[in-house]
PDB file of N, CA, C and O in Angstrom, chain B, residues numbered from 101:
ATOM      1  N   MET B 101      -0.182 -74.994  69.255  1.00  0.00           N
ATOM      2  CA  MET B 101       0.824 -76.480  68.613  1.00  0.00           C
ATOM      3  C   MET B 101       0.938 -75.754  67.285  1.00  0.00           C
ATOM      4  O   MET B 101       0.115 -75.135  66.611  1.00  0.00           O
ATOM      5  N   ALA B 102       2.530 -76.100  67.095  1.00  0.00           N
ATOM      6  CA  ALA B 102       2.832 -75.455  65.464  1.00  0.00           C
ATOM      7  C   ALA B 102       2.524 -76.740  64.495  1.00  0.00           C
ATOM      8  O   ALA B 102       2.429 -77.917  64.844  1.00  0.00           O
ATOM      9  N   ARG B 103       2.413 -76.267  63.368  1.00  0.00           N
ATOM     10  CA  ARG B 103       1.961 -77.455  62.200  1.00  0.00           C
ATOM     11  C   ARG B 103       3.188 -77.993  62.247  1.00  0.00           C
ATOM     12  O   ARG B 103       4.147 -77.407  62.749  1.00  0.00           O
ATOM     13  N   ALA B 104       3.253 -79.414  61.608  1.00  0.00           N
ATOM     14  CA  ALA B 104       4.511 -80.147  61.363  1.00  0.00           C
ATOM     15  C   ALA B 104       5.412 -79.389  60.493  1.00  0.00           C
ATOM     16  O   ALA B 104       5.010 -78.765  59.512  1.00  0.00           O
ATOM     17  N   GLY B 105       6.623 -79.449  60.861  1.00  0.00           N
ATOM     18  CA  GLY B 105       7.740 -78.498  60.168  1.00  0.00           C
ATOM     19  C   GLY B 105       8.087 -77.326  60.572  1.00  0.00           C
ATOM     20  O   GLY B 105       9.194 -76.846  60.330  1.00  0.00           O
ATOM     21  N   TYR B 106       7.030 -76.647  61.339  1.00  0.00           N
ATOM     22  CA  TYR B 106       7.049 -75.468  61.869  1.00  0.00           C
ATOM     23  C   TYR B 106       7.572 -75.248  63.532  1.00  0.00           C
ATOM     24  O   TYR B 106       7.643 -76.245  64.251  1.00  0.00           O
ATOM     25  N   ALA B 107       7.807 -74.337  63.894  1.00  0.00           N
ATOM     26  CA  ALA B 107       8.231 -73.993  65.332  1.00  0.00           C
ATOM     27  C   ALA B 107       8.025 -72.620  65.766  1.00  0.00           C
ATOM     28  O   ALA B 107       8.114 -71.661  65.000  1.00  0.00           O
ATOM     29  N   VAL B 108       7.766 -72.542  66.930  1.00  0.00           N
ATOM     30  CA  VAL B 108       7.584 -70.813  67.615  1.00  0.00           C
ATOM     31  C   VAL B 108       8.946 -70.186  67.258  1.00  0.00           C
ATOM     32  O   VAL B 108      10.077 -70.616  67.490  1.00  0.00           O
ATOM     33  N   ALA B 109       8.491 -68.896  66.542  1.00  0.00           N
ATOM     34  CA  ALA B 109       9.508 -67.928  66.234  1.00  0.00           C
ATOM     35  C   ALA B 109       9.357 -66.783  66.964  1.00  0.00           C
ATOM     36  O   ALA B 109      10.320 -66.020  67.039  1.00  0.00           O
ATOM     37  N   GLY B 110       8.274 -66.503  67.549  1.00  0.00           N
ATOM     38  CA  GLY B 110       8.142 -65.154  68.219  1.00  0.00           C
ATOM     39  C   GLY B 110       6.668 -65.075  68.942  1.00  0.00           C
ATOM     40  O   GLY B 110       5.804 -65.949  69.020  1.00  0.00           O
ATOM     41  N   LEU B 111       6.674 -63.676  69.464  1.00  0.00           N
ATOM     42  CA  LEU B 111       5.224 -63.416  70.187  1.00  0.00           C
ATOM     43  C   LEU B 111       4.980 -62.121  69.721  1.00  0.00           C
ATOM     44  O   LEU B 111       5.833 -61.459  69.129  1.00  0.00           O
ATOM     45  N   GLN B 112       3.911 -61.757  69.952  1.00  0.00           N
ATOM     46  CA  GLN B 112       3.341 -60.313  69.760  1.00  0.00           C
ATOM     47  C   GLN B 112       2.229 -60.190  71.102  1.00  0.00           C
ATOM     48  O   GLN B 112       1.205 -60.847  71.288  1.00  0.00           O
ATOM     49  N   THR B 113       2.711 -59.318  71.784  1.00  0.00           N
ATOM     50  CA  THR B 113       2.007 -58.872  73.115  1.00  0.00           C
ATOM     51  C   THR B 113       1.584 -57.637  73.083  1.00  0.00           C
ATOM     52  O   THR B 113       2.212 -56.734  72.531  1.00  0.00           O
ATOM     53  N   TYR B 114       0.273 -57.462  73.786  1.00  0.00           N
ATOM     54  CA  TYR B 114      -0.165 -56.130  74.377  1.00  0.00           C
ATOM     55  C   TYR B 114      -0.020 -56.016  75.695  1.00  0.00           C
ATOM     56  O   TYR B 114      -0.504 -56.799  76.512  1.00  0.00           O
ATOM     57  N   GLN B 115       0.667 -55.016  75.957  1.00  0.00           N
ATOM     58  CA  GLN B 115       0.774 -54.941  77.540  1.00  0.00           C
ATOM     59  C   GLN B 115       0.997 -53.724  77.811  1.00  0.00           C
ATOM     60  O   GLN B 115       1.610 -53.021  77.008  1.00  0.00           O
ATOM     61  N   ASN B 116       0.501 -53.197  79.102  1.00  0.00           N
ATOM     62  CA  ASN B 116       0.459 -51.836  79.959  1.00  0.00           C
ATOM     63  C   ASN B 116       0.182 -52.268  81.373  1.00  0.00           C
ATOM     64  O   ASN B 116      -0.201 -53.375  81.754  1.00  0.00           O
ATOM     65  N   ASP B 117       0.504 -50.954  82.237  1.00  0.00           N
ATOM     66  CA  ASP B 117       0.207 -51.099  83.616  1.00  0.00           C
ATOM     67  C   ASP B 117       0.940 -52.471  83.937  1.00  0.00           C
ATOM     68  O   ASP B 117       0.314 -53.243  84.663  1.00  0.00           O
ATOM     69  N   PHE B 118       2.112 -52.843  83.511  1.00  0.00           N
ATOM     70  CA  PHE B 118       3.177 -53.808  84.093  1.00  0.00           C
ATOM     71  C   PHE B 118       2.319 -55.391  83.666  1.00  0.00           C
ATOM     72  O   PHE B 118       2.796 -56.473  84.009  1.00  0.00           O
ATOM     73  N   ARG B 119       1.286 -55.297  83.044  1.00  0.00           N
ATOM     74  CA  ARG B 119       0.581 -56.653  82.884  1.00  0.00           C
ATOM     75  C   ARG B 119       0.476 -56.865  81.156  1.00  0.00           C
ATOM     76  O   ARG B 119       0.424 -55.904  80.388  1.00  0.00           O
ATOM     77  N   ILE B 120       0.456 -58.269  80.717  1.00  0.00           N
ATOM     78  CA  ILE B 120       0.161 -58.380  79.312  1.00  0.00           C
ATOM     79  C   ILE B 120      -1.467 -58.776  79.308  1.00  0.00           C
ATOM     80  O   ILE B 120      -2.056 -59.588  80.022  1.00  0.00           O
ATOM     81  N   HIS B 121      -1.844 -58.140  78.529  1.00  0.00           N
ATOM     82  CA  HIS B 121      -3.334 -58.145  78.346  1.00  0.00           C
ATOM     83  C   HIS B 121      -3.851 -59.065  76.738  1.00  0.00           C
ATOM     84  O   HIS B 121      -4.954 -59.474  76.374  1.00  0.00           O
ATOM     85  N   GLY B 122      -2.724 -59.108  76.198  1.00  0.00           N
ATOM     86  CA  GLY B 122      -3.105 -60.018  75.065  1.00  0.00           C
ATOM     87  C   GLY B 122      -1.892 -60.566  74.416  1.00  0.00           C
ATOM     88  O   GLY B 122      -0.820 -59.966  74.493  1.00  0.00           O
ATOM     89  N   ILE B 123      -2.034 -61.764  73.733  1.00  0.00           N
ATOM     90  CA  ILE B 123      -0.534 -62.379  73.096  1.00  0.00           C
ATOM     91  C   ILE B 123      -1.130 -63.385  72.048  1.00  0.00           C
ATOM     92  O   ILE B 123      -2.154 -64.069  72.051  1.00  0.00           O
ATOM     93  N   GLN B 124       0.023 -63.199  71.038  1.00  0.00           N
ATOM     94  CA  GLN B 124      -0.441 -63.978  69.922  1.00  0.00           C
ATOM     95  C   GLN B 124       0.974 -64.509  69.564  1.00  0.00           C
ATOM     96  O   GLN B 124       1.983 -63.829  69.750  1.00  0.00           O
ATOM     97  N   VAL B 125       0.994 -65.927  68.972  1.00  0.00           N
ATOM     98  CA  VAL B 125       2.270 -66.861  68.923  1.00  0.00           C
ATOM     99  C   VAL B 125       2.666 -66.513  67.128  1.00  0.00           C
ATOM    100  O   VAL B 125       1.780 -66.505  66.274  1.00  0.00           O
ATOM    101  N   ILE B 126       3.629 -66.339  66.921  1.00  0.00           N
ATOM    102  CA  ILE B 126       4.442 -66.416  65.431  1.00  0.00           C
ATOM    103  C   ILE B 126       4.957 -67.669  65.214  1.00  0.00           C
ATOM    104  O   ILE B 126       5.868 -67.959  65.989  1.00  0.00           O
ATOM    105  N   PHE B 127       4.662 -68.502  64.405  1.00  0.00           N
ATOM    106  CA  PHE B 127       5.266 -69.709  64.130  1.00  0.00           C
ATOM    107  C   PHE B 127       6.210 -69.343  62.416  1.00  0.00           C
ATOM    108  O   PHE B 127       5.954 -68.493  61.564  1.00  0.00           O
ATOM    109  N   ALA B 128       7.121 -70.211  62.454  1.00  0.00           N
ATOM    110  CA  ALA B 128       7.679 -70.147  61.217  1.00  0.00           C
ATOM    111  C   ALA B 128       8.330 -71.686  60.875  1.00  0.00           C
ATOM    112  O   ALA B 128       8.550 -72.545  61.730  1.00  0.00           O
ATOM    113  N   LYS B 129       8.558 -71.805  59.558  1.00  0.00           N
ATOM    114  CA  LYS B 129       9.098 -73.252  59.013  1.00  0.00           C
ATOM    115  C   LYS B 129      10.713 -73.171  59.283  1.00  0.00           C
ATOM    116  O   LYS B 129      11.450 -72.192  59.174  1.00  0.00           O
ATOM    117  N   ILE B 130      11.012 -74.460  59.655  1.00  0.00           N
ATOM    118  CA  ILE B 130      12.488 -74.648  60.127  1.00  0.00           C
ATOM    119  C   ILE B 130      13.186 -74.904  58.794  1.00  0.00           C
ATOM    120  O   ILE B 130      12.826 -75.783  58.011  1.00  0.00           O
ATOM    121  N   ASP B 131      14.116 -74.149  58.611  1.00  0.00           N
ATOM    122  CA  ASP B 131      15.171 -74.586  57.739  1.00  0.00           C
ATOM    123  C   ASP B 131      16.304 -75.254  58.250  1.00  0.00           C
ATOM    124  O   ASP B 131      17.169 -74.724  58.948  1.00  0.00           O
ATOM    125  N   THR B 132      16.274 -76.488  57.867  1.00  0.00           N
ATOM    126  CA  THR B 132      17.291 -77.395  58.464  1.00  0.00           C
ATOM    127  C   THR B 132      18.520 -76.957  57.877  1.00  0.00           C
ATOM    128  O   THR B 132      19.433 -77.076  58.695  1.00  0.00           O
ATOM    129  N   ARG B 133      18.928 -76.462  56.693  1.00  0.00           N
ATOM    130  CA  ARG B 133      20.119 -76.001  55.980  1.00  0.00           C
ATOM    131  C   ARG B 133      20.821 -74.977  56.940  1.00  0.00           C
ATOM    132  O   ARG B 133      21.965 -75.116  57.373  1.00  0.00           O
ATOM    133  N   THR B 134      20.058 -74.031  57.186  1.00  0.00           N
ATOM    134  CA  THR B 134      20.675 -72.792  57.972  1.00  0.00           C
ATOM    135  C   THR B 134      20.605 -72.891  59.530  1.00  0.00           C
ATOM    136  O   THR B 134      21.373 -72.201  60.200  1.00  0.00           O
ATOM    137  N   GLU B 135      19.802 -73.639  60.061  1.00  0.00           N
ATOM    138  CA  GLU B 135      19.428 -73.951  61.272  1.00  0.00           C
ATOM    139  C   GLU B 135      18.655 -72.604  61.810  1.00  0.00           C
ATOM    140  O   GLU B 135      18.925 -72.174  62.931  1.00  0.00           O
ATOM    141  N   ARG B 136      17.907 -72.103  61.167  1.00  0.00           N
ATOM    142  CA  ARG B 136      17.379 -70.954  61.172  1.00  0.00           C
ATOM    143  C   ARG B 136      15.623 -71.007  61.050  1.00  0.00           C
ATOM    144  O   ARG B 136      15.091 -72.067  60.718  1.00  0.00           O
ATOM    145  N   LEU B 137      14.879 -69.909  61.315  1.00  0.00           N
ATOM    146  CA  LEU B 137      13.441 -70.183  61.080  1.00  0.00           C
ATOM    147  C   LEU B 137      13.375 -69.196  59.823  1.00  0.00           C
ATOM    148  O   LEU B 137      14.006 -68.151  59.662  1.00  0.00           O
ATOM    149  N   ASP B 138      12.463 -69.793  58.992  1.00  0.00           N
ATOM    150  CA  ASP B 138      12.113 -68.932  57.541  1.00  0.00           C
ATOM    151  C   ASP B 138      11.180 -68.051  57.892  1.00  0.00           C
ATOM    152  O   ASP B 138      10.025 -68.443  58.061  1.00  0.00           O
ATOM    153  N   MET B 139      11.547 -66.620  58.072  1.00  0.00           N
ATOM    154  CA  MET B 139      10.386 -65.727  58.463  1.00  0.00           C
ATOM    155  C   MET B 139       9.462 -65.131  57.392  1.00  0.00           C
ATOM    156  O   MET B 139       8.512 -64.394  57.656  1.00  0.00           O
ATOM    157  N   SER B 140       9.876 -65.567  55.996  1.00  0.00           N
ATOM    158  CA  SER B 140       9.005 -65.257  54.706  1.00  0.00           C
ATOM    159  C   SER B 140       7.681 -65.263  55.221  1.00  0.00           C
ATOM    160  O   SER B 140       7.302 -66.003  56.129  1.00  0.00           O
ATOM    161  N   PRO B 141       6.831 -64.239  54.493  1.00  0.00           N
ATOM    162  CA  PRO B 141       5.247 -64.482  54.654  1.00  0.00           C
ATOM    163  C   PRO B 141       4.466 -65.922  53.928  1.00  0.00           C
ATOM    164  O   PRO B 141       3.304 -66.247  54.173  1.00  0.00           O
ATOM    165  N   ALA B 142       5.256 -66.552  53.141  1.00  0.00           N
ATOM    166  CA  ALA B 142       5.051 -67.537  52.663  1.00  0.00           C
ATOM    167  C   ALA B 142       5.179 -68.912  53.618  1.00  0.00           C
ATOM    168  O   ALA B 142       4.455 -69.902  53.510  1.00  0.00           O
ATOM    169  N   ASN B 143       6.177 -68.749  54.492  1.00  0.00           N
ATOM    170  CA  ASN B 143       6.661 -69.825  55.385  1.00  0.00           C
ATOM    171  C   ASN B 143       6.361 -69.175  56.930  1.00  0.00           C
ATOM    172  O   ASN B 143       7.045 -69.698  57.810  1.00  0.00           O
ATOM    173  N   SER B 144       5.717 -68.432  57.240  1.00  0.00           N
ATOM    174  CA  SER B 144       5.318 -68.050  58.593  1.00  0.00           C
ATOM    175  C   SER B 144       3.693 -67.939  58.656  1.00  0.00           C
ATOM    176  O   SER B 144       2.950 -67.790  57.687  1.00  0.00           O
ATOM    177  N   TYR B 145       3.354 -68.036  59.895  1.00  0.00           N
ATOM    178  CA  TYR B 145       1.836 -67.599  60.426  1.00  0.00           C
ATOM    179  C   TYR B 145       1.744 -67.496  61.731  1.00  0.00           C
ATOM    180  O   TYR B 145       2.540 -67.981  62.535  1.00  0.00           O
ATOM    181  N   LYS B 146       0.646 -66.780  62.013  1.00  0.00           N
ATOM    182  CA  LYS B 146       0.435 -66.248  63.565  1.00  0.00           C
ATOM    183  C   LYS B 146      -0.742 -66.925  64.001  1.00  0.00           C
ATOM    184  O   LYS B 146      -1.625 -67.125  63.167  1.00  0.00           O
ATOM    185  N   SER B 147      -0.922 -67.380  65.391  1.00  0.00           N
ATOM    186  CA  SER B 147      -2.036 -67.737  66.104  1.00  0.00           C
ATOM    187  C   SER B 147      -3.088 -66.900  66.058  1.00  0.00           C
ATOM    188  O   SER B 147      -2.843 -65.803  65.556  1.00  0.00           O
ATOM    189  N   LYS B 148      -4.419 -67.130  66.511  1.00  0.00           N
ATOM    190  CA  LYS B 148      -5.483 -66.195  67.041  1.00  0.00           C
ATOM    191  C   LYS B 148      -4.850 -65.479  68.171  1.00  0.00           C
ATOM    192  O   LYS B 148      -3.820 -65.891  68.705  1.00  0.00           O
ATOM    193  N   TRP B 149      -5.451 -64.440  68.520  1.00  0.00           N
ATOM    194  CA  TRP B 149      -5.086 -63.848  69.765  1.00  0.00           C
ATOM    195  C   TRP B 149      -5.653 -64.165  70.599  1.00  0.00           C
ATOM    196  O   TRP B 149      -6.812 -64.489  70.340  1.00  0.00           O
ATOM    197  N   THR B 150      -5.201 -64.259  72.049  1.00  0.00           N
ATOM    198  CA  THR B 150      -5.604 -64.608  73.194  1.00  0.00           C
ATOM    199  C   THR B 150      -5.652 -63.371  74.203  1.00  0.00           C
ATOM    200  O   THR B 150      -4.688 -62.649  74.458  1.00  0.00           O
ATOM    201  N   GLY B 151      -6.757 -63.265  74.661  1.00  0.00           N
ATOM    202  CA  GLY B 151      -6.703 -61.976  75.501  1.00  0.00           C
ATOM    203  C   GLY B 151      -7.294 -60.814  74.750  1.00  0.00           C
ATOM    204  O   GLY B 151      -8.199 -60.965  73.930  1.00  0.00           O
ATOM    205  N   SER B 152      -6.763 -59.659  75.047  1.00  0.00           N
ATOM    206  CA  SER B 152      -7.578 -58.441  74.419  1.00  0.00           C
ATOM    207  C   SER B 152      -6.272 -57.705  73.746  1.00  0.00           C
ATOM    208  O   SER B 152      -5.141 -57.744  74.230  1.00  0.00           O
ATOM    209  N   ARG B 153      -6.650 -57.017  72.523  1.00  0.00           N
ATOM    210  CA  ARG B 153      -5.992 -56.184  71.817  1.00  0.00           C
ATOM    211  C   ARG B 153      -6.064 -54.731  71.984  1.00  0.00           C
ATOM    212  O   ARG B 153      -7.070 -54.237  71.474  1.00  0.00           O
ATOM    213  N   ASP B 154      -5.234 -53.884  72.586  1.00  0.00           N
ATOM    214  CA  ASP B 154      -4.998 -52.771  73.159  1.00  0.00           C
ATOM    215  C   ASP B 154      -4.944 -51.834  71.868  1.00  0.00           C
ATOM    216  O   ASP B 154      -4.764 -52.321  70.752  1.00  0.00           O
ATOM    217  N   LYS B 155      -5.105 -50.497  72.073  1.00  0.00           N
ATOM    218  CA  LYS B 155      -4.915 -49.660  71.266  1.00  0.00           C
ATOM    219  C   LYS B 155      -3.316 -49.457  70.649  1.00  0.00           C
ATOM    220  O   LYS B 155      -2.507 -49.576  71.569  1.00  0.00           O
ATOM    221  N   GLY B 156      -2.801 -49.240  69.606  1.00  0.00           N
ATOM    222  CA  GLY B 156      -1.550 -48.946  69.109  1.00  0.00           C
ATOM    223  C   GLY B 156      -0.928 -50.363  68.715  1.00  0.00           C
ATOM    224  O   GLY B 156      -1.622 -51.375  68.619  1.00  0.00           O
ATOM    225  N   ALA B 157       0.232 -50.338  68.532  1.00  0.00           N
ATOM    226  CA  ALA B 157       0.790 -51.492  68.010  1.00  0.00           C
ATOM    227  C   ALA B 157       1.392 -52.405  69.062  1.00  0.00           C
ATOM    228  O   ALA B 157       1.825 -52.032  70.152  1.00  0.00           O
ATOM    229  N   PRO B 158       1.360 -53.867  68.518  1.00  0.00           N
ATOM    230  CA  PRO B 158       1.853 -54.739  69.518  1.00  0.00           C
ATOM    231  C   PRO B 158       3.121 -54.586  69.673  1.00  0.00           C
ATOM    232  O   PRO B 158       3.753 -53.858  68.906  1.00  0.00           O
ATOM    233  N   LYS B 159       3.802 -55.351  70.853  1.00  0.00           N
ATOM    234  CA  LYS B 159       5.287 -55.468  71.145  1.00  0.00           C
ATOM    235  C   LYS B 159       5.544 -56.701  70.622  1.00  0.00           C
ATOM    236  O   LYS B 159       4.755 -57.605  70.900  1.00  0.00           O
ATOM    237  N   GLN B 160       6.579 -56.951  69.850  1.00  0.00           N
ATOM    238  CA  GLN B 160       7.074 -58.070  69.087  1.00  0.00           C
ATOM    239  C   GLN B 160       8.259 -58.737  69.884  1.00  0.00           C
ATOM    240  O   GLN B 160       9.235 -58.018  70.096  1.00  0.00           O
ATOM    241  N   LEU B 161       8.279 -60.101  70.372  1.00  0.00           N
ATOM    242  CA  LEU B 161       9.328 -60.427  70.909  1.00  0.00           C
ATOM    243  C   LEU B 161      10.135 -61.672  69.942  1.00  0.00           C
ATOM    244  O   LEU B 161       9.541 -62.746  69.853  1.00  0.00           O
ATOM    245  N   GLY B 162      11.104 -61.562  69.425  1.00  0.00           N
ATOM    246  CA  GLY B 162      11.671 -62.635  68.507  1.00  0.00           C
ATOM    247  C   GLY B 162      11.113 -62.500  67.199  1.00  0.00           C
ATOM    248  O   GLY B 162      10.567 -61.420  66.974  1.00  0.00           O
ATOM    249  N   GLY B 163      11.124 -63.293  66.345  1.00  0.00           N
ATOM    250  CA  GLY B 163      10.623 -63.193  64.973  1.00  0.00           C
ATOM    251  C   GLY B 163      11.880 -62.727  63.929  1.00  0.00           C
ATOM    252  O   GLY B 163      11.802 -62.312  62.772  1.00  0.00           O
ATOM    253  N   ASP B 164      12.802 -62.905  64.595  1.00  0.00           N
ATOM    254  CA  ASP B 164      14.168 -62.505  63.712  1.00  0.00           C
ATOM    255  C   ASP B 164      14.696 -63.492  63.125  1.00  0.00           C
ATOM    256  O   ASP B 164      15.740 -63.218  62.533  1.00  0.00           O
ATOM    257  N   GLY B 165      14.245 -64.875  63.056  1.00  0.00           N
ATOM    258  CA  GLY B 165      14.874 -66.114  62.371  1.00  0.00           C
ATOM    259  C   GLY B 165      15.518 -66.688  63.516  1.00  0.00           C
ATOM    260  O   GLY B 165      15.507 -67.919  63.498  1.00  0.00           O
ATOM    261  N   ARG B 166      16.102 -66.137  64.551  1.00  0.00           N
ATOM    262  CA  ARG B 166      16.805 -67.272  65.408  1.00  0.00           C
ATOM    263  C   ARG B 166      15.769 -67.973  66.139  1.00  0.00           C
ATOM    264  O   ARG B 166      14.677 -67.496  66.446  1.00  0.00           O
ATOM    265  N   LEU B 167      16.381 -69.669  66.512  1.00  0.00           N
ATOM    266  CA  LEU B 167      15.734 -70.348  66.966  1.00  0.00           C
ATOM    267  C   LEU B 167      15.274 -70.024  68.504  1.00  0.00           C
ATOM    268  O   LEU B 167      16.113 -69.480  69.222  1.00  0.00           O
ATOM    269  N   ILE B 168      13.980 -70.329  69.049  1.00  0.00           N
ATOM    270  CA  ILE B 168      13.536 -70.057  70.441  1.00  0.00           C
ATOM    271  C   ILE B 168      14.085 -71.358  71.187  1.00  0.00           C
ATOM    272  O   ILE B 168      13.849 -72.465  70.704  1.00  0.00           O
ATOM    273  N   ILE B 169      14.768 -71.229  72.288  1.00  0.00           N
ATOM    274  CA  ILE B 169      15.099 -72.163  73.083  1.00  0.00           C
ATOM    275  C   ILE B 169      14.509 -72.221  74.498  1.00  0.00           C
ATOM    276  O   ILE B 169      14.792 -73.167  75.234  1.00  0.00           O
ATOM    277  N   GLY B 170      13.740 -71.284  74.874  1.00  0.00           N
ATOM    278  CA  GLY B 170      13.193 -71.071  75.914  1.00  0.00           C
ATOM    279  C   GLY B 170      12.422 -70.156  76.231  1.00  0.00           C
ATOM    280  O   GLY B 170      12.630 -69.091  75.651  1.00  0.00           O
ATOM    281  N   VAL B 171      11.421 -70.194  77.105  1.00  0.00           N
ATOM    282  CA  VAL B 171      10.495 -69.084  77.616  1.00  0.00           C
ATOM    283  C   VAL B 171      10.563 -68.758  79.126  1.00  0.00           C
ATOM    284  O   VAL B 171      10.705 -69.717  79.884  1.00  0.00           O
ATOM    285  N   TYR B 172      10.474 -67.436  79.685  1.00  0.00           N
ATOM    286  CA  TYR B 172      10.476 -67.253  80.821  1.00  0.00           C
ATOM    287  C   TYR B 172       9.465 -66.016  81.196  1.00  0.00           C
ATOM    288  O   TYR B 172       9.122 -65.231  80.312  1.00  0.00           O
ATOM    289  N   GLY B 173       9.065 -65.898  82.366  1.00  0.00           N
ATOM    290  CA  GLY B 173       8.331 -64.829  82.786  1.00  0.00           C
ATOM    291  C   GLY B 173       7.916 -64.888  84.404  1.00  0.00           C
ATOM    292  O   GLY B 173       8.394 -65.741  85.151  1.00  0.00           O
ATOM    293  N   LYS B 174       7.076 -63.992  84.798  1.00  0.00           N
ATOM    294  CA  LYS B 174       6.630 -63.943  85.993  1.00  0.00           C
ATOM    295  C   LYS B 174       5.210 -63.682  85.992  1.00  0.00           C
ATOM    296  O   LYS B 174       4.702 -63.032  85.078  1.00  0.00           O
ATOM    297  N   THR B 175       4.355 -64.263  87.206  1.00  0.00           N
ATOM    298  CA  THR B 175       3.363 -63.627  87.042  1.00  0.00           C
ATOM    299  C   THR B 175       2.723 -63.306  88.820  1.00  0.00           C
ATOM    300  O   THR B 175       3.148 -63.844  89.842  1.00  0.00           O
ATOM    301  N   GLY B 176       1.841 -62.489  88.731  1.00  0.00           N
ATOM    302  CA  GLY B 176       1.112 -62.280  89.942  1.00  0.00           C
ATOM    303  C   GLY B 176      -0.323 -62.908  89.828  1.00  0.00           C
ATOM    304  O   GLY B 176      -0.412 -64.125  89.666  1.00  0.00           O
ATOM    305  N   ALA B 177      -1.266 -62.254  89.893  1.00  0.00           N
ATOM    306  CA  ALA B 177      -2.536 -62.528  89.700  1.00  0.00           C
ATOM    307  C   ALA B 177      -2.988 -62.699  88.265  1.00  0.00           C
ATOM    308  O   ALA B 177      -3.859 -63.511  87.951  1.00  0.00           O
ATOM    309  N   ASP B 178      -2.267 -61.780  87.268  1.00  0.00           N
ATOM    310  CA  ASP B 178      -2.239 -62.165  85.904  1.00  0.00           C
ATOM    311  C   ASP B 178      -0.823 -62.340  85.344  1.00  0.00           C
ATOM    312  O   ASP B 178       0.136 -62.197  86.102  1.00  0.00           O
ATOM    313  N   ALA B 179      -0.656 -62.633  84.095  1.00  0.00           N
ATOM    314  CA  ALA B 179       0.712 -62.671  83.353  1.00  0.00           C
ATOM    315  C   ALA B 179       1.297 -61.188  83.462  1.00  0.00           C
ATOM    316  O   ALA B 179       0.697 -60.238  82.957  1.00  0.00           O
ATOM    317  N   ASP B 180       2.539 -61.042  84.171  1.00  0.00           N
ATOM    318  CA  ASP B 180       2.954 -59.927  84.277  1.00  0.00           C
ATOM    319  C   ASP B 180       4.045 -59.508  83.327  1.00  0.00           C
ATOM    320  O   ASP B 180       4.128 -58.349  82.919  1.00  0.00           O
ATOM    321  N   THR B 181       4.978 -60.576  82.938  1.00  0.00           N
ATOM    322  CA  THR B 181       5.862 -60.380  82.017  1.00  0.00           C
ATOM    323  C   THR B 181       6.216 -62.064  81.302  1.00  0.00           C
ATOM    324  O   THR B 181       5.988 -63.219  81.660  1.00  0.00           O
ATOM    325  N   ILE B 182       6.812 -61.481  80.254  1.00  0.00           N
ATOM    326  CA  ILE B 182       7.002 -62.636  79.337  1.00  0.00           C
ATOM    327  C   ILE B 182       8.475 -62.537  78.559  1.00  0.00           C
ATOM    328  O   ILE B 182       8.799 -61.407  78.196  1.00  0.00           O
ATOM    329  N   GLY B 183       9.304 -63.532  78.304  1.00  0.00           N
ATOM    330  CA  GLY B 183      10.327 -63.172  77.368  1.00  0.00           C
ATOM    331  C   GLY B 183      10.863 -64.504  76.667  1.00  0.00           C
ATOM    332  O   GLY B 183      10.616 -65.649  77.047  1.00  0.00           O
ATOM    333  N   LEU B 184      11.653 -64.129  75.555  1.00  0.00           N
ATOM    334  CA  LEU B 184      12.264 -65.461  75.033  1.00  0.00           C
ATOM    335  C   LEU B 184      13.457 -65.561  75.160  1.00  0.00           C
ATOM    336  O   LEU B 184      14.052 -64.498  75.339  1.00  0.00           O
ATOM    337  N   ILE B 185      14.309 -66.888  75.121  1.00  0.00           N
ATOM    338  CA  ILE B 185      15.594 -66.947  75.150  1.00  0.00           C
ATOM    339  C   ILE B 185      15.842 -67.720  73.673  1.00  0.00           C
ATOM    340  O   ILE B 185      15.263 -68.755  73.346  1.00  0.00           O
ATOM    341  N   GLN B 186      16.677 -67.107  72.977  1.00  0.00           N
ATOM    342  CA  GLN B 186      17.072 -67.435  71.460  1.00  0.00           C
ATOM    343  C   GLN B 186      18.316 -67.755  71.499  1.00  0.00           C
ATOM    344  O   GLN B 186      19.040 -67.431  72.441  1.00  0.00           O
ATOM    345  N   MET B 187      18.820 -68.597  70.227  1.00  0.00           N
ATOM    346  CA  MET B 187      20.062 -68.916  69.856  1.00  0.00           C
ATOM    347  C   MET B 187      20.780 -67.764  69.320  1.00  0.00           C
ATOM    348  O   MET B 187      20.181 -66.927  68.645  1.00  0.00           O
ATOM    349  N   PRO B 188      21.863 -67.680  69.544  1.00  0.00           N
ATOM    350  CA  PRO B 188      22.800 -66.355  69.094  1.00  0.00           C
ATOM    351  C   PRO B 188      22.664 -66.209  67.651  1.00  0.00           C
ATOM    352  O   PRO B 188      23.256 -65.304  67.063  1.00  0.00           O
TER     353      PRO B 188
END
């Protein structure tokens, strides 16, 4: 759940073997003037990790200031894929 005035801005994931092992949500303040998300460090924050953190850098989805309007994915026994639908 985002803080008041903030929205989901992106995700960071650790994935391998075609499975997601860990996920972290990126939140950013909504700038109503520009209809974008303010990704500056003063106006964004990250959730705690859910799942495991593997070696190497996580893969980031979104986080470029565009509004997130949807989430999609597919699962089997575990979460297999996840993606974001963003405004142009």
